N, C-alpha and C positions, 0 to 999 in steps of 0.2 A: 358348529365348526365352521359351516359356510357364512353363516352371521359375520365371525370374528374374522374371518381370510376377506370377506370384502371390507371391513372397518380398516383392517391393515393396510386392503390394496388403495382404499379412500386416501389414508395418511400419508401413505407414502405417494401419493400422486399431489398430495397438499406439499409435501416438503420440497419436490424438485425445482420451485423456484426457488427456496433457499439455497438449496445442494447448490444451482445453477451461479445464482449470485455468490456464495459462497467461498466455491471451489477456484473462481475468476480472483476473487479479491485474495485468496490464500497465494496464488502462485505470482501475483502482482508485490505482496507483502516479502514474497520469499527471494523474488529476483532484484527487490529494489534492496533488500538487506544483504544481497550476495553482492551487487553493483557498489554498492555504500562500499564495504570492506574494501573491494576492487579498488577504489581508488584511495581509500588510505593507505594501502598497500603498493599502490602505484609511488604516492605522495614519499612513504618509507623510503624505495629502492633509488629515486631520484634525487630526492635532495638529502636526509638525513637529519635534517633540520628539526630539533624538537620545537620550537618558532612555529614553525611549518603546521607541524600535527597538531600544535595547541590553537593555529588558528581555524584547521579546519575541522576539529572538534568543537569549536564556538560557534561556526559554519552551521554544524549540522545537530547540537542541543538546542543555543539560545532560542532560534524560533520557538520550539514547542515548550520551552521554559516561560516565555512570555505572552506566546500565543496560547496554549496548550488550554490554561485555565477559562479562556473565554470562547474556544472553538466549539465546546459542547452548547454551549447557550446557542452560537450564532446558527450551529447545525438544526438546532431544531426549529431555527424560523425559516432556516432554507429549505428547498425541495433535495432533500439528501442523495438521490441519483443523481442530480446535475451536480450536485458538492462529489460525489465520486467520480463520477464521468471527468470533469475538469481537473480536478486533482492527479488522476492517473494521466489524463493528455497533456497537461503541464508538465510533468513528468516526463513524460515520453520524447514530450518536445525538448527539452533541455538535454536530454540525452543525446536524443538525435543531431542537436549542435556541436555536441563536444565529442562525439562519434567521430566528424566532419574533421573538428578541427583536430582530433589525433589522425585521421588520415590524412590528411595535408600537413603534419608536421607541424601544426603551428598553433598547438595547446600553449597557455601560458597556466602559470601554478594559480593566477587569480581565475580563471577559467573555471578550475574545480570548484573553488571557494564559491563561485555565484552559483554554479549549479545542485554545492551541497544545499547552499541555501536555499534555494529554489524548493528543494527534495523536503526539504526541511519543512519547511512553510505548507506545503499543500499534504505530507505528512500528517500533520498540526490538525488537519480540518478531515484528511480522507480516515483516520482509525475512528473516531466518534463516530463518523455518519457511518460509518461499515457496522460499527457494533449496535448504534442505533437500529438501523435499519433491518439487519438480521434478527435484531429480536423483536420484531413487530411483523417477521413472516413466519411464525413457529406458533403452535398454539402454546398455551402459558405453562404446562407440562412439561416442557421439553425447554424451557429457557435456561434451566439450570445447564443443563446437556450442551446447547449452545455457549452459555460463558466457559464451560469447561474447552470446548473446542478453542474457541478463542484465545486462551490464556496457555492450550496448547502450542498453538499456531506462532504467538508471541514466541514462546520458549524455542520452538523448533528454528526461527528464524534465528534467533541469536544464538544458539548452539552451533547451526550446521552452516550460517554464511560465512564465518571466517575462513575457515578450512574450505571450503567448495571457492570462497572469491580468491583464495590465493592458488588454491589448484587449476581454476581455470583462466587466470592470469598467467601463469605458467605456460601452460599449454597453449595458449593461443594468443593473439593480439588485442590490446586495449579496447578495437574499435570493435571486435569480436565481443568481447565479454560485454561492452553497454549494450549489444543486441539484444543480450537477455533481457535487462531491463524494459527495454521497448517493446518485447516479444510479448512479456507476462502483462505489462500494462495493456496490450492491446486485449489480450486474453480476458482480462478484468472488464475491459468498456465493450464487449461484444455482447456477454449477457444481460449486462445494465441498458442495450441497447431493444433489448425485447422482453424483458421479464420488468413486472411494473413492482416498485420499492413502494410499501405503502407509508403513510404519512402519519403522524402524531396528530391527533384532535388539539389546536390550539384551543388554550384558555379563551384568550378574548372571543372570538368566534362561536365557542359554546355560551359565553355569556350573552351575546348576543343575540 
């Protein structure tokens, strides 16, 4: 019994870095999804234009369509920890600029387009970097559980973000809503500064 307890404690300790990274990234994904819908909701209320919504949808989706197929290969060549930090940091920076524009009442529709495009480009690299990194931080026997957690997180973000984003935008100002994205990005970056993220063995280095 004592040996089993010792093994369980050892496994629990080994999983702490994974949960630190995964939890921060989970908050970041949820915050980004919430704010993304809030931006779409704002465009709907302000313009009521189908053309504007279609353009916003293209800004949010096209980068993933064109970058997504090559993002995974590039992430495997780059430092995944740096990719996640840079992606979260750029998203937070873009949102801060947009929040300032809202506060100054100087925001234009094209500003929202640019921010949505930047977010989509960063997300195209961020998600594969997160999935690949967290899978290397656990033992092989836990990989199916990690995959399930990632799928559940994607599903939760898709289901919860629309009502929460609309509710938050109705309750507070847009700039206050945008702060959520910045705060969750900081929560994601924080653990990455202190927790080591393993890199996969490079095939070319192994051959050498």
